TORKOL-4160 file (C-alpha; in steps of 0.2 Angstrom, whole numbers, padded with zeros to 4 digits, m for minus):
321
<pt num="1" X="0000" Y="0000" Z="0000"/>
<pt num="2" X="0007" Y="0017" Z="m0004"/>
<pt num="3" X="0013" Y="0027" Z="0010"/>
<pt num="4" X="0004" Y="0044" Z="0012"/>
<pt num="5" X="0013" Y="0060" Z="0017"/>
<pt num="6" X="0001" Y="0062" Z="0032"/>
<pt num="7" X="0008" Y="0047" Z="0042"/>
<pt num="8" X="0025" Y="0055" Z="0047"/>
<pt num="9" X="0027" Y="0068" Z="0061"/>
<pt num="10" X="0033" Y="0086" Z="0058"/>
<pt num="11" X="0042" Y="0095" Z="0072"/>
<pt num="12" X="0036" Y="0112" Z="0077"/>
<pt num="13" X="0054" Y="0118" Z="0077"/>
<pt num="14" X="0057" Y="0114" Z="0059"/>
<pt num="15" X="0059" Y="0128" Z="0047"/>
<pt num="16" X="0048" Y="0121" Z="0033"/>
<pt num="17" X="0051" Y="0135" Z="0021"/>
<pt num="18" X="0070" Y="0132" Z="0022"/>
<pt num="19" X="0069" Y="0114" Z="0021"/>
<pt num="20" X="0057" Y="0114" Z="0006"/>
<pt num="21" X="0070" Y="0125" Z="m0003"/>
<pt num="22" X="0084" Y="0113" Z="0001"/>
<pt num="23" X="0073" Y="0098" Z="m0005"/>
<pt num="24" X="0069" Y="0107" Z="m0021"/>
<pt num="25" X="0087" Y="0109" Z="m0026"/>
<pt num="26" X="0092" Y="0091" Z="m0021"/>
<pt num="27" X="0078" Y="0084" Z="m0031"/>
<pt num="28" X="0078" Y="0096" Z="m0045"/>
<pt num="29" X="0059" Y="0099" Z="m0041"/>
<pt num="30" X="0047" Y="0112" Z="m0046"/>
<pt num="31" X="0032" Y="0117" Z="m0035"/>
<pt num="32" X="0017" Y="0122" Z="m0045"/>
<pt num="33" X="0003" Y="0129" Z="m0035"/>
<pt num="34" X="m0015" Y="0135" Z="m0038"/>
<pt num="35" X="m0021" Y="0152" Z="m0032"/>
<pt num="36" X="m0034" Y="0143" Z="m0021"/>
<pt num="37" X="m0020" Y="0135" Z="m0010"/>
<pt num="38" X="m0017" Y="0141" Z="0008"/>
<pt num="39" X="m0006" Y="0156" Z="0009"/>
<pt num="40" X="0010" Y="0147" Z="0015"/>
<pt num="41" X="0010" Y="0136" Z="0000"/>
<pt num="42" X="0007" Y="0150" Z="m0012"/>
<pt num="43" X="0022" Y="0159" Z="m0005"/>
<pt num="44" X="0034" Y="0144" Z="m0006"/>
<pt num="45" X="0028" Y="0139" Z="m0024"/>
<pt num="46" X="0040" Y="0142" Z="m0039"/>
<pt num="47" X="0025" Y="0145" Z="m0050"/>
<pt num="48" X="0008" Y="0151" Z="m0045"/>
<pt num="49" X="m0007" Y="0152" Z="m0057"/>
<pt num="50" X="m0024" Y="0146" Z="m0063"/>
<pt num="51" X="m0027" Y="0130" Z="m0072"/>
<pt num="52" X="m0021" Y="0136" Z="m0090"/>
<pt num="53" X="m0005" Y="0144" Z="m0083"/>
<pt num="54" X="m0002" Y="0128" Z="m0073"/>
<pt num="55" X="m0004" Y="0117" Z="m0088"/>
<pt num="56" X="0007" Y="0128" Z="m0098"/>
<pt num="57" X="0020" Y="0128" Z="m0084"/>
<pt num="58" X="0019" Y="0109" Z="m0082"/>
<pt num="59" X="0022" Y="0107" Z="m0101"/>
<pt num="60" X="0038" Y="0118" Z="m0101"/>
<pt num="61" X="0047" Y="0113" Z="m0085"/>
<pt num="62" X="0064" Y="0105" Z="m0086"/>
<pt num="63" X="0063" Y="0099" Z="m0068"/>
<pt num="64" X="0064" Y="0080" Z="m0064"/>
<pt num="65" X="0050" Y="0081" Z="m0051"/>
<pt num="66" X="0034" Y="0091" Z="m0051"/>
<pt num="67" X="0026" Y="0094" Z="m0034"/>
<pt num="68" X="0008" Y="0099" Z="m0038"/>
<pt num="69" X="0000" Y="0109" Z="m0024"/>
<pt num="70" X="m0018" Y="0108" Z="m0031"/>
<pt num="71" X="m0031" Y="0095" Z="m0033"/>
<pt num="72" X="m0030" Y="0078" Z="m0041"/>
<pt num="73" X="m0035" Y="0082" Z="m0059"/>
<pt num="74" X="m0022" Y="0096" Z="m0059"/>
<pt num="75" X="m0008" Y="0083" Z="m0054"/>
<pt num="76" X="m0016" Y="0071" Z="m0067"/>
<pt num="77" X="m0014" Y="0085" Z="m0081"/>
<pt num="78" X="0004" Y="0087" Z="m0076"/>
<pt num="79" X="0007" Y="0068" Z="m0077"/>
<pt num="80" X="m0002" Y="0067" Z="m0094"/>
<pt num="81" X="0010" Y="0081" Z="m0101"/>
<pt num="82" X="0026" Y="0074" Z="m0093"/>
<pt num="83" X="0025" Y="0055" Z="m0093"/>
<pt num="84" X="0043" Y="0053" Z="m0089"/>
<pt num="85" X="0043" Y="0064" Z="m0074"/>
<pt num="86" X="0038" Y="0060" Z="m0056"/>
<pt num="87" X="0023" Y="0070" Z="m0051"/>
<pt num="88" X="0019" Y="0071" Z="m0032"/>
<pt num="89" X="0003" Y="0077" Z="m0024"/>
<pt num="90" X="0004" Y="0082" Z="m0005"/>
<pt num="91" X="m0013" Y="0073" Z="m0002"/>
<pt num="92" X="m0021" Y="0061" Z="m0014"/>
<pt num="93" X="m0038" Y="0064" Z="m0006"/>
<pt num="94" X="m0038" Y="0082" Z="m0013"/>
<pt num="95" X="m0051" Y="0079" Z="m0026"/>
<pt num="96" X="m0063" Y="0090" Z="m0035"/>
<pt num="97" X="m0082" Y="0090" Z="m0034"/>
<pt num="98" X="m0084" Y="0096" Z="m0052"/>
<pt num="99" X="m0073" Y="0082" Z="m0058"/>
<pt num="100" X="m0083" Y="0069" Z="m0048"/>
<pt num="101" X="m0099" Y="0075" Z="m0056"/>
<pt num="102" X="m0094" Y="0067" Z="m0072"/>
<pt num="103" X="m0091" Y="0049" Z="m0070"/>
<pt num="104" X="m0083" Y="0042" Z="m0086"/>
<pt num="105" X="m0095" Y="0027" Z="m0089"/>
<pt num="106" X="m0110" Y="0039" Z="m0088"/>
<pt num="107" X="m0102" Y="0052" Z="m0099"/>
<pt num="108" X="m0097" Y="0039" Z="m0112"/>
<pt num="109" X="m0115" Y="0034" Z="m0114"/>
<pt num="110" X="m0120" Y="0053" Z="m0115"/>
<pt num="111" X="m0107" Y="0056" Z="m0128"/>
<pt num="112" X="m0113" Y="0041" Z="m0138"/>
<pt num="113" X="m0131" Y="0049" Z="m0139"/>
<pt num="114" X="m0123" Y="0063" Z="m0149"/>
<pt num="115" X="m0110" Y="0054" Z="m0160"/>
<pt num="116" X="m0107" Y="0069" Z="m0172"/>
<pt num="117" X="m0104" Y="0082" Z="m0158"/>
<pt num="118" X="m0087" Y="0089" Z="m0154"/>
<pt num="119" X="m0083" Y="0087" Z="m0135"/>
<pt num="120" X="m0076" Y="0101" Z="m0126"/>
<pt num="121" X="m0072" Y="0098" Z="m0108"/>
<pt num="122" X="m0067" Y="0110" Z="m0094"/>
<pt num="123" X="m0050" Y="0105" Z="m0087"/>
<pt num="124" X="m0058" Y="0102" Z="m0070"/>
<pt num="125" X="m0061" Y="0084" Z="m0075"/>
<pt num="126" X="m0053" Y="0067" Z="m0074"/>
<pt num="127" X="m0041" Y="0059" Z="m0085"/>
<pt num="128" X="m0054" Y="0047" Z="m0091"/>
<pt num="129" X="m0065" Y="0062" Z="m0097"/>
<pt num="130" X="m0050" Y="0070" Z="m0105"/>
<pt num="131" X="m0048" Y="0054" Z="m0115"/>
<pt num="132" X="m0066" Y="0055" Z="m0121"/>
<pt num="133" X="m0064" Y="0073" Z="m0126"/>
<pt num="134" X="m0059" Y="0082" Z="m0142"/>
<pt num="135" X="m0053" Y="0098" Z="m0134"/>
<pt num="136" X="m0050" Y="0103" Z="m0116"/>
<pt num="137" X="m0053" Y="0121" Z="m0111"/>
<pt num="138" X="m0050" Y="0132" Z="m0095"/>
<pt num="139" X="m0060" Y="0147" Z="m0090"/>
<pt num="140" X="m0046" Y="0158" Z="m0097"/>
<pt num="141" X="m0048" Y="0151" Z="m0115"/>
<pt num="142" X="m0065" Y="0143" Z="m0115"/>
<pt num="143" X="m0073" Y="0156" Z="m0126"/>
<pt num="144" X="m0059" Y="0156" Z="m0139"/>
<pt num="145" X="m0060" Y="0137" Z="m0140"/>
<pt num="146" X="m0079" Y="0137" Z="m0142"/>
<pt num="147" X="m0078" Y="0149" Z="m0156"/>
<pt num="148" X="m0064" Y="0139" Z="m0164"/>
<pt num="149" X="m0077" Y="0125" Z="m0168"/>
<pt num="150" X="m0085" Y="0126" Z="m0185"/>
<pt num="151" X="m0103" Y="0133" Z="m0184"/>
<pt num="152" X="m0111" Y="0118" Z="m0192"/>
<pt num="153" X="m0104" Y="0106" Z="m0178"/>
<pt num="154" X="m0113" Y="0101" Z="m0163"/>
<pt num="155" X="m0104" Y="0104" Z="m0146"/>
<pt num="156" X="m0105" Y="0094" Z="m0130"/>
<pt num="157" X="m0099" Y="0105" Z="m0116"/>
<pt num="158" X="m0094" Y="0096" Z="m0100"/>
<pt num="159" X="m0094" Y="0095" Z="m0085"/>
<pt num="160" X="m0098" Y="0112" Z="m0078"/>
<pt num="161" X="m0116" Y="0118" Z="m0083"/>
<pt num="162" X="m0114" Y="0135" Z="m0076"/>
<pt num="163" X="m0098" Y="0139" Z="m0086"/>
<pt num="164" X="m0107" Y="0131" Z="m0101"/>
<pt num="165" X="m0122" Y="0142" Z="m0099"/>
<pt num="166" X="m0111" Y="0157" Z="m0098"/>
<pt num="167" X="m0102" Y="0153" Z="m0114"/>
<pt num="168" X="m0119" Y="0150" Z="m0123"/>
<pt num="169" X="m0124" Y="0168" Z="m0118"/>
<pt num="170" X="m0106" Y="0175" Z="m0122"/>
<pt num="171" X="m0105" Y="0166" Z="m0139"/>
<pt num="172" X="m0123" Y="0164" Z="m0145"/>
<pt num="173" X="m0118" Y="0146" Z="m0148"/>
<pt num="174" X="m0130" Y="0132" Z="m0143"/>
<pt num="175" X="m0122" Y="0118" Z="m0134"/>
<pt num="176" X="m0127" Y="0101" Z="m0126"/>
<pt num="177" X="m0122" Y="0103" Z="m0108"/>
<pt num="178" X="m0117" Y="0090" Z="m0095"/>
<pt num="179" X="m0126" Y="0094" Z="m0079"/>
<pt num="180" X="m0110" Y="0096" Z="m0067"/>
<pt num="181" X="m0105" Y="0109" Z="m0055"/>
<pt num="182" X="m0093" Y="0115" Z="m0042"/>
<pt num="183" X="m0099" Y="0115" Z="m0024"/>
<pt num="184" X="m0090" Y="0131" Z="m0020"/>
<pt num="185" X="m0096" Y="0141" Z="m0035"/>
<pt num="186" X="m0114" Y="0134" Z="m0033"/>
<pt num="187" X="m0115" Y="0140" Z="m0015"/>
<pt num="188" X="m0114" Y="0159" Z="m0018"/>
<pt num="189" X="m0130" Y="0168" Z="m0013"/>
<pt num="190" X="m0137" Y="0181" Z="m0024"/>
<pt num="191" X="m0147" Y="0188" Z="m0009"/>
<pt num="192" X="m0131" Y="0189" Z="0002"/>
<pt num="193" X="m0122" Y="0197" Z="m0012"/>
<pt num="194" X="m0135" Y="0210" Z="m0014"/>
<pt num="195" X="m0134" Y="0213" Z="0005"/>
<pt num="196" X="m0115" Y="0215" Z="0003"/>
<pt num="197" X="m0116" Y="0227" Z="m0011"/>
<pt num="198" X="m0128" Y="0239" Z="m0001"/>
<pt num="199" X="m0114" Y="0240" Z="0012"/>
<pt num="200" X="m0100" Y="0242" Z="0000"/>
<pt num="201" X="m0108" Y="0253" Z="m0014"/>
<pt num="202" X="m0092" Y="0258" Z="m0022"/>
<pt num="203" X="m0085" Y="0240" Z="m0022"/>
<pt num="204" X="m0083" Y="0231" Z="m0039"/>
<pt num="205" X="m0091" Y="0214" Z="m0040"/>
<pt num="206" X="m0079" Y="0202" Z="m0049"/>
<pt num="207" X="m0085" Y="0184" Z="m0052"/>
<pt num="208" X="m0079" Y="0167" Z="m0059"/>
<pt num="209" X="m0090" Y="0160" Z="m0073"/>
<pt num="210" X="m0093" Y="0144" Z="m0064"/>
<pt num="211" X="m0106" Y="0154" Z="m0053"/>
<pt num="212" X="m0124" Y="0153" Z="m0056"/>
<pt num="213" X="m0131" Y="0166" Z="m0069"/>
<pt num="214" X="m0141" Y="0175" Z="m0055"/>
<pt num="215" X="m0125" Y="0179" Z="m0046"/>
<pt num="216" X="m0116" Y="0183" Z="m0062"/>
<pt num="217" X="m0129" Y="0196" Z="m0066"/>
<pt num="218" X="m0123" Y="0207" Z="m0052"/>
<pt num="219" X="m0104" Y="0206" Z="m0058"/>
<pt num="220" X="m0095" Y="0221" Z="m0064"/>
<pt num="221" X="m0082" Y="0209" Z="m0071"/>
<pt num="222" X="m0083" Y="0190" Z="m0075"/>
<pt num="223" X="m0067" Y="0180" Z="m0079"/>
<pt num="224" X="m0055" Y="0166" Z="m0074"/>
<pt num="225" X="m0045" Y="0167" Z="m0058"/>
<pt num="226" X="m0030" Y="0175" Z="m0066"/>
<pt num="227" X="m0041" Y="0187" Z="m0075"/>
<pt num="228" X="m0050" Y="0192" Z="m0059"/>
<pt num="229" X="m0033" Y="0195" Z="m0051"/>
<pt num="230" X="m0027" Y="0206" Z="m0066"/>
<pt num="231" X="m0043" Y="0216" Z="m0065"/>
<pt num="232" X="m0040" Y="0220" Z="m0047"/>
<pt num="233" X="m0023" Y="0226" Z="m0051"/>
<pt num="234" X="m0027" Y="0237" Z="m0066"/>
<pt num="235" X="m0044" Y="0244" Z="m0060"/>
<pt num="236" X="m0045" Y="0261" Z="m0051"/>
<pt num="237" X="m0057" Y="0254" Z="m0038"/>
<pt num="238" X="m0051" Y="0252" Z="m0020"/>
<pt num="239" X="m0064" Y="0239" Z="m0015"/>
<pt num="240" X="m0068" Y="0222" Z="m0023"/>
<pt num="241" X="m0081" Y="0209" Z="m0018"/>
<pt num="242" X="m0074" Y="0193" Z="m0024"/>
<pt num="243" X="m0085" Y="0179" Z="m0030"/>
<pt num="244" X="m0074" Y="0164" Z="m0031"/>
<pt num="245" X="m0064" Y="0153" Z="m0020"/>
<pt num="246" X="m0057" Y="0164" Z="m0006"/>
<pt num="247" X="m0039" Y="0158" Z="m0008"/>
<pt num="248" X="m0036" Y="0170" Z="m0022"/>
<pt num="249" X="m0038" Y="0185" Z="m0009"/>
<pt num="250" X="m0020" Y="0181" Z="m0003"/>
<pt num="251" X="m0012" Y="0185" Z="m0020"/>
<pt num="252" X="m0024" Y="0200" Z="m0023"/>
<pt num="253" X="m0019" Y="0208" Z="m0006"/>
<pt num="254" X="0000" Y="0205" Z="m0010"/>
<pt num="255" X="m0002" Y="0213" Z="m0027"/>
<pt num="256" X="m0013" Y="0228" Z="m0021"/>
<pt num="257" X="m0010" Y="0230" Z="m0003"/>
<pt num="258" X="m0019" Y="0247" Z="m0003"/>
<pt num="259" X="m0035" Y="0239" Z="m0009"/>
<pt num="260" X="m0049" Y="0230" Z="0001"/>
<pt num="261" X="m0055" Y="0213" Z="m0004"/>
<pt num="262" X="m0071" Y="0205" Z="0002"/>
<pt num="263" X="m0075" Y="0187" Z="0000"/>
<pt num="264" X="m0093" Y="0184" Z="m0006"/>
<pt num="265" X="m0104" Y="0175" Z="0007"/>
<pt num="266" X="m0110" Y="0158" Z="0003"/>
<pt num="267" X="m0129" Y="0153" Z="0004"/>
<pt num="268" X="m0126" Y="0143" Z="0020"/>
<pt num="269" X="m0134" Y="0150" Z="0036"/>
<pt num="270" X="m0120" Y="0142" Z="0046"/>
<pt num="271" X="m0103" Y="0149" Z="0050"/>
<pt num="272" X="m0094" Y="0137" Z="0038"/>
<pt num="273" X="m0081" Y="0143" Z="0026"/>
<pt num="274" X="m0091" Y="0137" Z="0011"/>
<pt num="275" X="m0082" Y="0149" Z="0000"/>
<pt num="276" X="m0067" Y="0139" Z="0002"/>
<pt num="277" X="m0064" Y="0123" Z="m0007"/>
<pt num="278" X="m0062" Y="0109" Z="0006"/>
<pt num="279" X="m0052" Y="0098" Z="m0006"/>
<pt num="280" X="m0039" Y="0112" Z="m0010"/>
<pt num="281" X="m0037" Y="0115" Z="0008"/>
<pt num="282" X="m0032" Y="0097" Z="0012"/>
<pt num="283" X="m0015" Y="0102" Z="0006"/>
<pt num="284" X="m0004" Y="0110" Z="0019"/>
<pt num="285" X="0014" Y="0116" Z="0021"/>
<pt num="286" X="0018" Y="0101" Z="0032"/>
<pt num="287" X="0011" Y="0088" Z="0019"/>
<pt num="288" X="0020" Y="0097" Z="0005"/>
<pt num="289" X="0037" Y="0095" Z="0015"/>
<pt num="290" X="0033" Y="0077" Z="0019"/>
<pt num="291" X="0028" Y="0072" Z="0001"/>
<pt num="292" X="0044" Y="0079" Z="m0005"/>
<pt num="293" X="0054" Y="0070" Z="0009"/>
<pt num="294" X="0046" Y="0053" Z="0005"/>
<pt num="295" X="0043" Y="0056" Z="m0013"/>
<pt num="296" X="0025" Y="0050" Z="m0010"/>
<pt num="297" X="0011" Y="0051" Z="m0013"/>
<pt num="298" X="0015" Y="0049" Z="m0032"/>
<pt num="299" X="0002" Y="0052" Z="m0046"/>
<pt num="300" X="0003" Y="0038" Z="m0059"/>
<pt num="301" X="m0009" Y="0032" Z="m0073"/>
<pt num="302" X="m0009" Y="0018" Z="m0086"/>
<pt num="303" X="0000" Y="0024" Z="m0102"/>
<pt num="304" X="m0014" Y="0020" Z="m0114"/>
<pt num="305" X="m0025" Y="0032" Z="m0104"/>
<pt num="306" X="m0012" Y="0045" Z="m0103"/>
<pt num="307" X="m0009" Y="0045" Z="m0121"/>
<pt num="308" X="m0027" Y="0046" Z="m0126"/>
<pt num="309" X="m0030" Y="0060" Z="m0113"/>
<pt num="310" X="m0015" Y="0070" Z="m0120"/>
<pt num="311" X="m0023" Y="0073" Z="m0137"/>
<pt num="312" X="m0036" Y="0084" Z="m0130"/>
<pt num="313" X="m0024" Y="0093" Z="m0119"/>
<pt num="314" X="m0012" Y="0097" Z="m0133"/>
<pt num="315" X="m0026" Y="0103" Z="m0144"/>
<pt num="316" X="m0030" Y="0116" Z="m0130"/>
<pt num="317" X="m0012" Y="0121" Z="m0128"/>
<pt num="318" X="m0010" Y="0123" Z="m0147"/>
<pt num="319" X="m0026" Y="0134" Z="m0148"/>
<pt num="320" X="m0020" Y="0144" Z="m0132"/>
<pt num="321" X="m0002" Y="0148" Z="m0139"/>
C-alpha cells in the first residue's frame, strides 16, 4: 500500500520553508501551486497560477520532479503532459467535486447519444473524461475554444453547466451541456451578495463564470481566476467583492496592498467557510514537505489512458499559444 505523506510527524521547530527550498534543489523539483491553496503554499511555490497557466508551466518545466499543490485532476494534467517525470501530490484525497460530477461510464454513454458532436471539456475533469474529449478548455480560453469549432458542428460541453451556460450567452452558440457543477461556486448567494453590495456601494463585484447566472448578473467583471486578479490590479477601484474561492484573496492583497478585498458570502446560514474549497485546503505546508521528503504520494496512470488524454490537452495548448 502506498505510504501517504500524512503518516509522518513534523516537528514544530522545523523551518519548513528552508527545508522545502533545500529539497527542491536536491531533487531538481518544481512546486506548482494554484491560487486557491493556503497562503504558505502560495508563498513557497515556484509558480503560482490558474489552471491554464499551470498546464502551460507543467508542459515547459525541465525539472525532474513536479510537486503539484492543487487537486487531483491538476496533478493528473501534469502527469499526462510529462510521462517521464515524477509527479507528487501532497494529499491524494484532494479531489474535485466538479470532476466527480462526471463519471466516465455515464459520460461515455451521454457522448454516444450525440456521435457527431465535438466534445469540449473543462479542465476540471478526470483523465478518463479528457480521454473522451476532443478539446480541453479552461475558464481563461473557453470562449476562444468554443468559437474555434465550425458553426455547423454540434458541441457537447462538460462538465460544468454554469460555465457552459455562460459561454452560450457569451458566444450565442448552442451547446449540449453535461449537468455538473462546483460545490464552491454553486453555493454563492445572490441575496447575500446584494446585501453585501448595499454595504459596500463603491466596491466592484468580480466573479468566476462557474457561478450561477443570477449571481453573475450582479458582476462588474466576469473572468478566470487569473483574469480576476489582473482586473483588481489594473482597475482604479479600491474595494472588490470577490465571488470565487477565497484563496485568491491572498495574492490579490499581495499585489494591491492598498486595496480592500471582500470574500462573497455563501448561501449557507451556518458559519462554515463554504467559499473555500475543502479539497484544495487538504494540502498543507507540512504535507508538502513530507511528500517531498518521502517522494509520496505519487500520481501515476496507465500509459494508454495518458496517451489518449494527452490529445485533447495538446489541442487546447495549441489553440492557447
